[in-house]
DRENDO-1510 file (C-alpha; in Angstrom, 1 decimal, always signed):
<recs>
REC; n; res; u; v; w
REC; 1; UNK; +22.7; -50.5; -13.5 .
REC; 2; UNK; +22.3; -52.5; -16.8 .
REC; 3; UNK; +18.8; -51.6; -18.0 .
REC; 4; UNK; +16.5; -54.4; -19.4 .
REC; 5; UNK; +12.6; -54.4; -20.4 .
REC; 6; UNK; +10.1; -52.0; -19.2 .
REC; 7; UNK; +8.8; -52.4; -15.6 .
REC; 8; UNK; +6.2; -50.1; -15.5 .
REC; 9; UNK; +3.9; -47.9; -17.9 .
REC; 10; UNK; +2.7; -44.5; -16.3 .
REC; 11; UNK; -1.4; -44.5; -16.6 .
REC; 12; UNK; -2.1; -41.5; -14.6 .
REC; 13; UNK; +0.8; -39.8; -12.9 .
REC; 14; UNK; -1.5; -38.4; -10.0 .
REC; 15; UNK; -0.4; -35.0; -8.4 .
REC; 16; UNK; +3.7; -35.6; -9.6 .
REC; 17; UNK; +5.7; -39.0; -10.0 .
REC; 18; UNK; +9.2; -38.4; -10.7 .
REC; 19; UNK; +12.5; -40.5; -10.3 .
REC; 20; UNK; +14.8; -39.7; -7.5 .
REC; 21; UNK; +17.7; -41.2; -5.7 .
REC; 22; UNK; +20.1; -39.8; -2.7 .
REC; 23; UNK; +21.1; -36.7; -5.0 .
REC; 24; UNK; +24.2; -35.4; -6.6 .
REC; 25; UNK; +26.8; -34.4; -4.0 .
REC; 26; UNK; +29.8; -32.2; -4.8 .
REC; 27; UNK; +28.6; -30.1; -7.7 .
REC; 28; UNK; +26.8; -27.1; -5.6 .
REC; 29; UNK; +30.3; -25.0; -6.1 .
REC; 30; UNK; +29.2; -25.1; -9.8 .
REC; 31; UNK; +25.5; -24.1; -9.0 .
REC; 32; UNK; +24.0; -27.5; -9.1 .
REC; 33; UNK; +21.7; -28.5; -6.7 .
REC; 34; UNK; +22.3; -31.8; -4.8 .
REC; 35; UNK; +18.5; -32.6; -5.2 .
REC; 36; UNK; +17.4; -36.1; -4.0 .
REC; 37; UNK; +14.6; -37.6; -2.4 .
REC; 38; UNK; +12.9; -35.5; +0.1 .
REC; 39; UNK; +12.3; -38.3; +2.2 .
REC; 40; UNK; +15.8; -40.1; +1.7 .
REC; 41; UNK; +15.2; -42.4; +4.4 .
REC; 42; UNK; +11.8; -43.9; +3.0 .
REC; 43; UNK; +13.5; -44.3; -0.5 .
REC; 44; UNK; +16.4; -45.9; +1.3 .
REC; 45; UNK; +14.0; -48.3; +3.1 .
REC; 46; UNK; +12.2; -49.1; +0.2 .
REC; 47; UNK; +15.4; -49.7; -1.8 .
REC; 48; UNK; +16.8; -52.2; +0.9 .
REC; 49; UNK; +13.4; -54.3; +0.7 .
REC; 50; UNK; +13.9; -54.9; -2.9 .
REC; 51; UNK; +17.7; -56.0; -2.5 .
REC; 52; UNK; +18.9; -52.9; -4.2 .
REC; 53; UNK; +21.5; -50.6; -2.9 .
REC; 54; UNK; +20.3; -47.8; -1.1 .
REC; 55; UNK; +20.5; -45.0; -3.2 .
REC; 56; UNK; +18.9; -46.7; -6.3 .
REC; 57; UNK; +16.6; -44.8; -8.3 .
REC; 58; UNK; +13.1; -45.1; -7.4 .
REC; 59; UNK; +9.6; -43.3; -8.0 .
REC; 60; UNK; +8.9; -40.4; -5.5 .
REC; 61; UNK; +4.9; -40.0; -5.7 .
REC; 62; UNK; +3.7; -36.5; -4.3 .
REC; 63; UNK; +0.0; -36.8; -2.7 .
REC; 64; UNK; -1.0; -40.0; -4.5 .
REC; 65; UNK; -3.7; -40.6; -7.3 .
REC; 66; UNK; -1.1; -42.6; -9.2 .
REC; 67; UNK; -1.7; -45.5; -11.5 .
REC; 68; UNK; +0.4; -47.7; -13.6 .
REC; 69; UNK; +0.6; -50.9; -15.3 .
REC; 70; UNK; +3.0; -53.8; -14.6 .
REC; 71; UNK; +5.2; -54.7; -17.8 .
REC; 72; UNK; +7.9; -56.7; -17.1 .
REC; 73; UNK; +6.9; -60.2; -18.3 .
REC; 74; UNK; +8.3; -62.0; -14.9 .
REC; 75; UNK; +6.4; -59.4; -12.7 .
REC; 76; UNK; +8.1; -56.9; -10.6 .
REC; 77; UNK; +9.5; -57.1; -7.0 .
REC; 78; UNK; +8.5; -53.8; -5.5 .
REC; 79; UNK; +8.2; -51.9; -2.1 .
REC; 80; UNK; +6.2; -49.0; -1.0 .
REC; 81; UNK; +7.3; -46.8; +1.8 .
REC; 82; UNK; +6.9; -43.2; +3.0 .
REC; 83; UNK; +3.5; -41.5; +3.1 .
REC; 84; UNK; +0.5; -43.4; +3.9 .
REC; 85; UNK; -0.8; -44.4; +0.4 .
REC; 86; UNK; -3.2; -47.2; +0.3 .
REC; 87; UNK; -2.4; -49.4; -2.9 .
REC; 88; UNK; -4.0; -52.0; -4.6 .
REC; 89; UNK; -3.5; -54.1; -7.8 .
REC; 90; UNK; -6.5; -54.5; -9.7 .
REC; 91; UNK; -8.4; -54.4; -6.3 .
REC; 92; UNK; -6.2; -56.7; -4.4 .
REC; 93; UNK; -4.4; -54.6; -1.4 .
REC; 94; UNK; -0.7; -54.3; -1.5 .
REC; 95; UNK; +0.7; -53.6; +1.7 .
REC; 96; UNK; +3.5; -51.1; +2.4 .
REC; 97; UNK; +6.9; -51.6; +3.8 .
REC; 98; UNK; +7.1; -55.0; +2.6 .
REC; 99; UNK; +8.5; -56.6; -0.5 .
REC; 100; UNK; +5.8; -57.4; -2.9 .
REC; 101; UNK; +6.0; -59.5; -6.3 .
REC; 102; UNK; +3.5; -57.9; -8.5 .
REC; 103; UNK; +2.3; -60.2; -11.8 .
REC; 104; UNK; +2.7; -59.1; -15.2 .
REC; 105; UNK; -0.6; -56.9; -17.0 .
REC; 106; UNK; -1.8; -55.8; -13.4 .
REC; 107; UNK; -2.7; -52.3; -12.5 .
REC; 108; UNK; -1.0; -51.1; -9.5 .
REC; 109; UNK; -3.1; -48.1; -8.0 .
REC; 110; UNK; -2.1; -45.7; -5.1 .
REC; 111; UNK; -5.0; -43.3; -3.7 .
REC; 112; UNK; -4.5; -40.2; -1.9 .
REC; 113; UNK; -2.3; -39.8; +0.8 .
REC; 114; UNK; -3.8; -40.3; +4.3 .
REC; 115; UNK; -0.9; -38.7; +6.1 .
REC; 116; UNK; +2.3; -37.7; +4.9 .
REC; 117; UNK; +3.1; -36.3; +1.4 .
REC; 118; UNK; +5.3; -38.4; -0.4 .
REC; 119; UNK; +5.4; -42.4; -0.9 .
REC; 120; UNK; +8.5; -44.0; -2.8 .
REC; 121; UNK; +7.9; -46.8; -4.9 .
REC; 122; UNK; +11.0; -49.2; -5.6 .
REC; 123; UNK; +11.7; -52.0; -7.8 .
REC; 124; UNK; +14.6; -54.7; -7.7 .
REC; 125; UNK; +17.1; -53.4; -10.2 .
REC; 126; UNK; +16.4; -49.9; -9.7 .
REC; 127; UNK; +14.3; -48.0; -12.4 .
REC; 128; UNK; +15.0; -45.6; -15.4 .
REC; 129; UNK; +13.3; -43.2; -17.2 .
REC; 130; UNK; +12.3; -43.8; -21.0 .
REC; 131; UNK; +14.8; -42.8; -23.3 .
REC; 132; UNK; +17.5; -42.0; -20.7 .
REC; 133; UNK; +20.7; -43.9; -19.8 .
REC; 134; UNK; +20.5; -46.0; -16.7 .
REC; 135; UNK; +19.7; -43.6; -13.6 .
REC; 136; UNK; +20.6; -41.0; -15.9 .
REC; 137; UNK; +17.2; -39.1; -15.4 .
REC; 138; UNK; +16.8; -39.9; -11.9 .
REC; 139; UNK; +17.3; -37.1; -9.2 .
REC; 140; UNK; +15.0; -34.8; -11.3 .
REC; 141; UNK; +14.9; -31.2; -10.9 .
REC; 142; UNK; +13.3; -29.2; -13.2 .
REC; 143; UNK; +14.6; -25.7; -12.5 .
REC; 144; UNK; +18.2; -27.4; -13.1 .
REC; 145; UNK; +17.0; -28.6; -16.3 .
REC; 146; UNK; +17.5; -32.0; -15.2 .
REC; 147; UNK; +14.8; -34.5; -15.4 .
REC; 148; UNK; +10.9; -33.7; -15.2 .
REC; 149; UNK; +7.7; -35.2; -14.1 .
REC; 150; UNK; +6.4; -38.5; -15.7 .
REC; 151; UNK; +3.6; -38.1; -18.0 .
REC; 152; UNK; +0.6; -40.7; -18.8 .
REC; 153; UNK; +1.8; -43.3; -21.4 .
REC; 154; UNK; +5.7; -43.3; -20.5 .
REC; 155; UNK; +7.4; -46.5; -19.7 .
REC; 156; UNK; +9.9; -46.8; -16.7 .
REC; 157; UNK; +12.7; -49.6; -17.2 .
REC; 158; UNK; +14.4; -51.7; -14.7 .
REC; 159; UNK; +17.8; -52.3; -14.0 .
REC; 160; UNK; +19.3; -56.1; -13.4 .
REC; 161; UNK; +18.4; -57.0; -10.0 .
REC; 162; UNK; +20.9; -58.1; -7.3 .
REC; 163; UNK; +21.1; -61.8; -6.9 .
REC; 164; UNK; +19.3; -61.5; -3.6 .
REC; 165; UNK; +16.6; -59.4; -5.2 .
REC; 166; UNK; +16.1; -61.9; -8.4 .
REC; 167; UNK; +15.9; -64.7; -5.9 .
REC; 168; UNK; +13.2; -63.1; -4.1 .
REC; 169; UNK; +11.3; -62.1; -6.8 .
REC; 170; UNK; +11.4; -66.1; -8.0 .
REC; 171; UNK; +10.5; -67.3; -4.8 .
REC; 172; UNK; +7.3; -64.8; -4.3 .
REC; 173; UNK; +6.2; -65.8; -7.9 .
REC; 174; UNK; +6.3; -69.2; -6.8 .
REC; 175; UNK; +4.4; -68.4; -3.7 .
REC; 176; UNK; +1.9; -66.7; -5.7 .
REC; 177; UNK; +1.8; -69.7; -8.2 .
REC; 178; UNK; +1.1; -71.8; -5.3 .
REC; 179; UNK; -1.5; -69.8; -3.7 .
REC; 180; UNK; -4.3; -69.8; -6.6 .
REC; 181; UNK; -5.6; -67.3; -8.5 .
REC; 182; UNK; -3.5; -68.3; -11.7 .
REC; 183; UNK; -0.6; -66.2; -10.4 .
REC; 184; UNK; -2.3; -63.2; -11.3 .
REC; 185; UNK; -2.3; -61.9; -7.4 .
REC; 186; UNK; +0.4; -60.0; -5.7 .
REC; 187; UNK; +2.6; -62.0; -3.2 .
REC; 188; UNK; +4.0; -60.2; -0.3 .
REC; 189; UNK; +7.4; -61.1; +1.8 .
REC; 190; UNK; +6.3; -62.1; +5.3 .
REC; 191; UNK; +8.3; -59.5; +6.9 .
REC; 192; UNK; +7.6; -55.5; +7.5 .
REC; 193; UNK; +10.3; -53.0; +7.3 .
REC; 194; UNK; +9.8; -50.8; +10.7 .
REC; 195; UNK; +8.5; -47.2; +9.8 .
REC; 196; UNK; +11.9; -45.2; +10.5 .
REC; 197; UNK; +10.1; -41.5; +9.8 .
REC; 198; UNK; +7.2; -40.0; +11.7 .
REC; 199; UNK; +4.4; -39.1; +9.1 .
REC; 200; UNK; +2.4; -36.9; +11.9 .
REC; 201; UNK; +2.9; -35.4; +14.9 .
REC; 202; UNK; +5.8; -36.8; +16.8 .
REC; 203; UNK; +4.7; -34.9; +20.0 .
REC; 204; UNK; +1.2; -36.7; +20.1 .
REC; 205; UNK; -0.9; -33.5; +19.1 .
REC; 206; UNK; -1.0; -33.8; +15.4 .
REC; 207; UNK; +1.9; -31.3; +14.7 .
REC; 208; UNK; +4.9; -32.5; +13.6 .
REC; 209; UNK; +8.3; -31.6; +15.2 .
REC; 210; UNK; +11.2; -30.3; +13.4 .
REC; 211; UNK; +14.4; -30.2; +15.5 .
REC; 212; UNK; +16.2; -27.1; +14.6 .
REC; 213; UNK; +19.4; -25.0; +15.6 .
REC; 214; UNK; +19.8; -21.4; +15.7 .
REC; 215; UNK; +21.0; -19.8; +12.3 .
REC; 216; UNK; +23.3; -17.1; +11.6 .
REC; 217; UNK; +20.4; -14.5; +11.8 .
REC; 218; UNK; +18.8; -15.9; +14.9 .
REC; 219; UNK; +20.1; -13.2; +17.0 .
REC; 220; UNK; +18.5; -10.4; +14.8 .
REC; 221; UNK; +15.2; -11.7; +15.6 .
REC; 222; UNK; +13.2; -9.5; +18.1 .
REC; 223; UNK; +12.9; -11.1; +21.7 .
REC; 224; UNK; +9.2; -11.7; +21.0 .
REC; 225; UNK; +9.5; -13.4; +17.7 .
REC; 226; UNK; +12.4; -15.8; +19.4 .
REC; 227; UNK; +9.8; -16.8; +21.7 .
REC; 228; UNK; +7.2; -17.6; +19.3 .
REC; 229; UNK; +9.6; -19.2; +16.9 .
REC; 230; UNK; +9.8; -22.3; +19.4 .
REC; 231; UNK; +6.3; -22.1; +20.7 .
REC; 232; UNK; +4.0; -21.4; +18.2 .
REC; 233; UNK; +2.6; -23.5; +15.5 .
REC; 234; UNK; +3.2; -23.2; +12.0 .
REC; 235; UNK; +1.1; -24.4; +8.9 .
REC; 236; UNK; +2.9; -25.7; +5.6 .
REC; 237; UNK; +1.6; -23.6; +2.7 .
REC; 238; UNK; +0.1; -24.8; -0.8 .
REC; 239; UNK; +2.8; -22.8; -2.1 .
REC; 240; UNK; +5.2; -25.3; -1.0 .
REC; 241; UNK; +7.4; -27.5; -3.3 .
REC; 242; UNK; +10.7; -29.5; -3.8 .
REC; 243; UNK; +12.7; -26.4; -3.2 .
REC; 244; UNK; +11.2; -25.2; +0.0 .
REC; 245; UNK; +8.3; -25.5; +2.4 .
REC; 246; UNK; +6.7; -22.4; +2.9 .
REC; 247; UNK; +5.5; -21.9; +7.0 .
REC; 248; UNK; +2.6; -19.8; +7.7 .
REC; 249; UNK; +2.7; -19.1; +11.8 .
REC; 250; UNK; -0.9; -19.2; +13.3 .
REC; 251; UNK; -0.7; -15.8; +14.7 .
REC; 252; UNK; +2.0; -13.0; +14.2 .
REC; 253; UNK; +4.8; -12.8; +11.6 .
REC; 254; UNK; +8.5; -13.5; +12.6 .
REC; 255; UNK; +10.1; -10.1; +12.7 .
REC; 256; UNK; +13.5; -9.1; +12.7 .
REC; 257; UNK; +14.7; -6.3; +14.8 .
REC; 258; UNK; +16.0; -4.6; +11.8 .
REC; 259; UNK; +16.1; -5.9; +8.1 .
REC; 260; UNK; +19.3; -5.1; +6.2 .
REC; 261; UNK; +19.9; -6.2; +2.6 .
REC; 262; UNK; +22.2; -9.2; +2.4 .
REC; 263; UNK; +24.8; -10.6; +0.0 .
REC; 264; UNK; +23.8; -13.9; -1.8 .
REC; 265; UNK; +25.5; -16.7; +0.5 .
REC; 266; UNK; +25.7; -20.3; +0.1 .
REC; 267; UNK; +22.5; -22.3; +1.4 .
REC; 268; UNK; +21.6; -26.0; +1.9 .
REC; 269; UNK; +18.5; -28.2; +3.0 .
REC; 270; UNK; +17.1; -27.6; +6.0 .
REC; 271; UNK; +18.1; -23.8; +6.2 .
REC; 272; UNK; +15.2; -21.9; +7.3 .
REC; 273; UNK; +14.9; -18.3; +5.5 .
REC; 274; UNK; +13.0; -15.2; +6.7 .
REC; 275; UNK; +11.8; -13.3; +3.6 .
REC; 276; UNK; +9.8; -10.0; +4.2 .
REC; 277; UNK; +6.4; -10.7; +5.4 .
REC; 278; UNK; +7.5; -13.1; +8.0 .
REC; 279; UNK; +6.6; -16.1; +6.8 .
REC; 280; UNK; +9.7; -18.6; +7.2 .
REC; 281; UNK; +10.8; -20.8; +4.4 .
REC; 282; UNK; +12.5; -24.1; +5.4 .
REC; 283; UNK; +14.5; -25.4; +2.2 .
REC; 284; UNK; +14.0; -28.6; +0.8 .
REC; 285; UNK; +16.3; -31.2; -1.2 .
REC; 286; UNK; +15.6; -29.3; -4.2 .
REC; 287; UNK; +16.8; -25.7; -2.9 .
REC; 288; UNK; +19.0; -23.5; -4.8 .
REC; 289; UNK; +22.7; -23.1; -4.0 .
REC; 290; UNK; +22.8; -19.6; -2.9 .
REC; 291; UNK; +20.0; -17.1; -1.1 .
REC; 292; UNK; +20.1; -13.7; +0.2 .
REC; 293; UNK; +17.3; -14.1; +3.1 .
REC; 294; UNK; +18.4; -14.1; +6.6 .
REC; 295; UNK; +18.8; -17.6; +7.7 .
REC; 296; UNK; +17.3; -17.7; +11.2 .
REC; 297; UNK; +17.4; -21.5; +12.0 .
REC; 298; UNK; +18.6; -24.7; +10.6 .
REC; 299; UNK; +16.3; -28.1; +10.6 .
REC; 300; UNK; +18.6; -30.8; +11.7 .
REC; 301; UNK; +19.6; -33.3; +9.0 .
REC; 302; UNK; +17.7; -36.0; +10.8 .
REC; 303; UNK; +14.8; -34.7; +10.5 .
REC; 304; UNK; +14.8; -33.3; +6.9 .
REC; 305; UNK; +12.9; -36.4; +5.8 .
REC; 306; UNK; +10.0; -35.2; +8.2 .
REC; 307; UNK; +10.3; -31.9; +6.6 .
REC; 308; UNK; +9.7; -33.6; +3.1 .
REC; 309; UNK; +6.7; -35.3; +4.5 .
REC; 310; UNK; +4.9; -32.1; +5.4 .
REC; 311; UNK; +1.7; -31.4; +3.2 .
REC; 312; UNK; -0.2; -28.7; +2.7 .
REC; 313; UNK; -2.1; -27.7; +5.7 .
REC; 314; UNK; +0.0; -29.8; +8.1 .
REC; 315; UNK; +1.0; -28.2; +11.2 .
REC; 316; UNK; +4.8; -28.2; +12.3 .
REC; 317; UNK; +6.6; -26.5; +15.1 .
REC; 318; UNK; +10.3; -26.1; +16.1 .
REC; 319; UNK; +12.2; -27.8; +18.7 .
REC; 320; UNK; +15.6; -26.5; +19.5 .
REC; 321; UNK; +18.2; -28.6; +19.9 .
REC; 322; UNK; +22.1; -28.3; +20.6 .
REC; 323; UNK; +24.7; -29.1; +17.6 .
REC; 324; UNK; +26.2; -32.1; +19.3 .
REC; 325; UNK; +22.5; -33.7; +19.6 .
REC; 326; UNK; +22.0; -33.1; +16.1 .
REC; 327; UNK; +24.9; -34.9; +15.2 .
REC; 328; UNK; +24.0; -37.8; +17.6 .
REC; 329; UNK; +20.4; -37.9; +16.2 .
REC; 330; UNK; +21.9; -38.2; +12.6 .
REC; 331; UNK; +24.7; -41.1; +13.6 .
REC; 332; UNK; +21.4; -42.8; +15.3 .
REC; 333; UNK; +19.3; -42.6; +12.1 .
REC; 334; UNK; +22.5; -43.9; +10.1 .
REC; 335; UNK; +22.8; -46.9; +12.4 .
REC; 336; UNK; +19.0; -47.5; +12.0 .
REC; 337; UNK; +19.3; -48.0; +8.5 .
REC; 338; UNK; +22.4; -50.1; +8.7 .
REC; 339; UNK; +20.6; -52.4; +11.3 .
REC; 340; UNK; +17.7; -52.5; +8.9 .
REC; 341; UNK; +20.1; -53.8; +6.1 .
REC; 342; UNK; +21.6; -56.2; +8.0 .
REC; 343; UNK; +18.2; -57.5; +9.4 .
REC; 344; UNK; +16.8; -57.6; +5.7 .
REC; 345; UNK; +19.4; -59.6; +4.4 .
REC; 346; UNK; +19.1; -62.2; +7.1 .
REC; 347; UNK; +15.6; -62.5; +6.9 .
REC; 348; UNK; +15.4; -62.8; +3.3 .
REC; 349; UNK; +18.1; -65.4; +3.3 .
REC; 350; UNK; +16.2; -67.7; +5.9 .
REC; 351; UNK; +13.2; -67.3; +3.9 .
REC; 352; UNK; +15.2; -68.3; +0.5 .
REC; 353; UNK; +16.4; -71.4; +2.5 .
REC; 354; UNK; +13.1; -72.3; +3.9 .
REC; 355; UNK; +11.3; -71.8; +0.1 .
REC; 356; UNK; +14.4; -74.2; -1.1 .
REC; 357; UNK; +13.5; -76.9; +1.6 .
REC; 358; UNK; +9.6; -76.8; +0.8 .
REC; 359; UNK; +9.5; -78.6; -2.1 .
REC; 360; UNK; +11.7; -81.6; -0.7 .
REC; 361; UNK; +9.4; -81.7; +2.5 .
REC; 362; UNK; +6.3; -81.9; +0.2 .
REC; 363; UNK; +7.9; -85.0; -1.9 .
</recs>
């Protein structure tokens, strides 16, 4: 990604704003966590709306309360996906799940999340941190000494948009100019990306369902604990972070038949560890590479984005699935992203063709 001028300046970072991408695979043997977005599906969706590659760096915004100024002279083509955070540009609503042109000089604000925990703001060309090489500070992991949360006053640069992203930016800017308002109002593309990640209870009860398979220490649970694990509600603790979501059972702690000291072993996002005290921890995108607590479950890969959208106080429960079902669900999720990419490419091309014909029709 070749960087150009500043795209945004952070005015207020809210509860947490940092650059993320799809992680750094292949380095766990050297002790380097893969990291990456907590909700990788929403990050990819936002990027696809902007004509980017799926893993381009984007802003991960936790819980909301963010404000930033649009600095790019020709405006920014952006998209917001993930948690339901009301967004506006100088008081004019900015829709989520759409590609939106934001004019230079405007102030973009995202309020407190009404559901979900993390929203993703992508910009055509991708984003890079101040003073860093393109993509160099993305995929932040403070514990690993990579990247950091952004602070007020910092500028984010953007890269060179793809041909499709640049054409859509120009077309929406032209639409805004024709709509009046001196070209100072945002202009959104007429299509909406489907929401591929449930932000709340997938079972209709307001409780988020995390599908899981038994882990290596599942057989060490008491019979009563095994039954409760699949039946009872757990709440996400305020102590949760990108490393892991701490889960507090509504009733009794989860207990092992016998607790023994374990050697440290490799762990991955989705592993559900059971520390002393009986409150499980579901490891998340920023988790360490090794751990010594018993692993009682594994949240399936397809539900890691749902895990990343749990905020403090949200309820969840585990639903048991077999390994073959977990693999099938992940493949289905990947196919949904493939279909979305193809549909957005086709819809954008048709829109651009319509925009090119419009001046000829008017004359």
